[in-house]
N, C-alpha and C positions, 0 to 999 in steps of 0.2 A: 503494499499499499504506500502511495507516495504522501508527501507532506500535505498536499492540497486536500486529499481525501480525510486525513486526520483533522485538519483545521476545520473542515465543514461539519464535523461532529460536535464541535464545542457548543454552538448555540443550542442544539437539542439536549445535550447533556446538561447544560446550565438551566434550561427550561425544566427538565425533569428533577433536578436538584431543588429548584425553587418550589416546584409543586410539592415535593416531599416534605420540605421544611414547612410550607404552609399547612399541610396536612398534620404535621406533628404539633404545630402551635394550636390548631383547632382541637386536637385530641387532648392536649394539656389543659386548654381552657375549659374543656367539658368534664374534666376529671372531678367527680365529687370529692369533697373534703369532710372527714368526720373526726370528732374528738375521741381519743383513746386515753385511758388511764392505766398506768403501769406502776404498781407500788407507790402510789401517790403522786407520780409524775404525769402531767398533762401533756399529751402529743397531739398535734393536728397532722392527720394522715390523709394524703391523697390516695384515692382508691383506684387501683387498676384491676378491673373485674372483667374485662373483655379480652379476647385474644390479642387484639391490636394494642390495647393499653398495657397489658402484661409484657408484650414483646418489646414495646418502647421503654417501659419502666423509667428510670432516671437517666437515660442516655442523653448526651449533649448538653446537660446542665453543667453550669460553672460552680455552683455553690448550692448548699442545702441549709436553711436556717436551723439554729441550734435544736429546737424541739419539734421539728417537722420531719416527716418520713413519708414513705409510700407503703401502703398495705396492698398486697397481692391477694386476691380472693379467687380461689380456684373452684371450678365447677364440681370437681370430684376430688376427694383426698387421695394423695399419692405421694411418691417419693420425688417431689418436685425439686428442681435444681436452678440455681441462679449463676449467671456469669456477668462479667463486667465489660463486655465489648462495647466500645463507643461510650463508655462511662468514665469520666475523668475525676469523680469525687470518690475518695476512699470510703467505703461503706461497711457496715455490720448488718448481717441478715439474721433474723430470728425466725425460725420455722415454727408454726403453731399448730396444734391439733385442732379438731372441730370445735372443741370447747374453749379455745383460746389460751391453752397452756403451752408455754414455750417448750419445745422438744430439744432444740439445739440452736446454738448461735455460732455463726462463722464470720470472721473478718475477711474482707475481699479487697484485693489490690486493684487500683485503676487500670483499665485497658487490658485486663487479663482474660484469657480464654478458659481459665481453670474453672471447673463446675464445683459448685458448693451445694451439697444435697442434704435434704432433710433426713434426719436420723430415724424417723418413723413416718406413718401416714400423716401428711400435713394438709390442712385445708386452707392455710393462710401462711404468708410470709411478710414480715415487716422489715423494710430496709430503713436504717438511720445512719447518721454520720458514724464513721469508724470509732469504736470505743465507747459509743453512747451507752450501750447496755452495761458494759464493765464498769465504767466510771460511777454508775448508779447502783451497782451491786445486784443487777438484775441477771438471772440466769435460768437454766432449765428448771421447770416446775413452777415458774411465776405465771400467773394468770393475767391476761391483758383483757380489760373491761371496755365495752363499747363496741364490740364487733357486731352486735345485733343491728346497728345503724348502717351497716355496709350493705350495698346492693349485693344480690346474689351473683356468684360467678357464672359466666357464660362460656 
């Protein structure tokens, strides 16, 4: 392929990228937010309950406020896994059973393709800034309150 053919692809690629970014902004703007309580700590959690919102997660964000996170709601309990592709914020993820009890917590490095998996059947996952759970003494066995306000997983 010569240089002219490569150059002619740029407008189409830029248009496709612009459309994808606009779709992400719309998806983020439509994410419901619910309050959660964890051992007396209030958290505002964006809810990712559709395949699209779960797939996007916290990708492309530059920062996450201190007591804000993302709650992933799954349609079926399972050994769900998370990774950090296109995610530049260091995060910790807590996998929760259907009752909202933390099964395990994993720290995740930015831009990593490493899979971080639930220790048992998880119905939810909560991502927070790296170390958020540890700093507050929150670990497996802790119950998260407020999950009833989350939409059902699709």
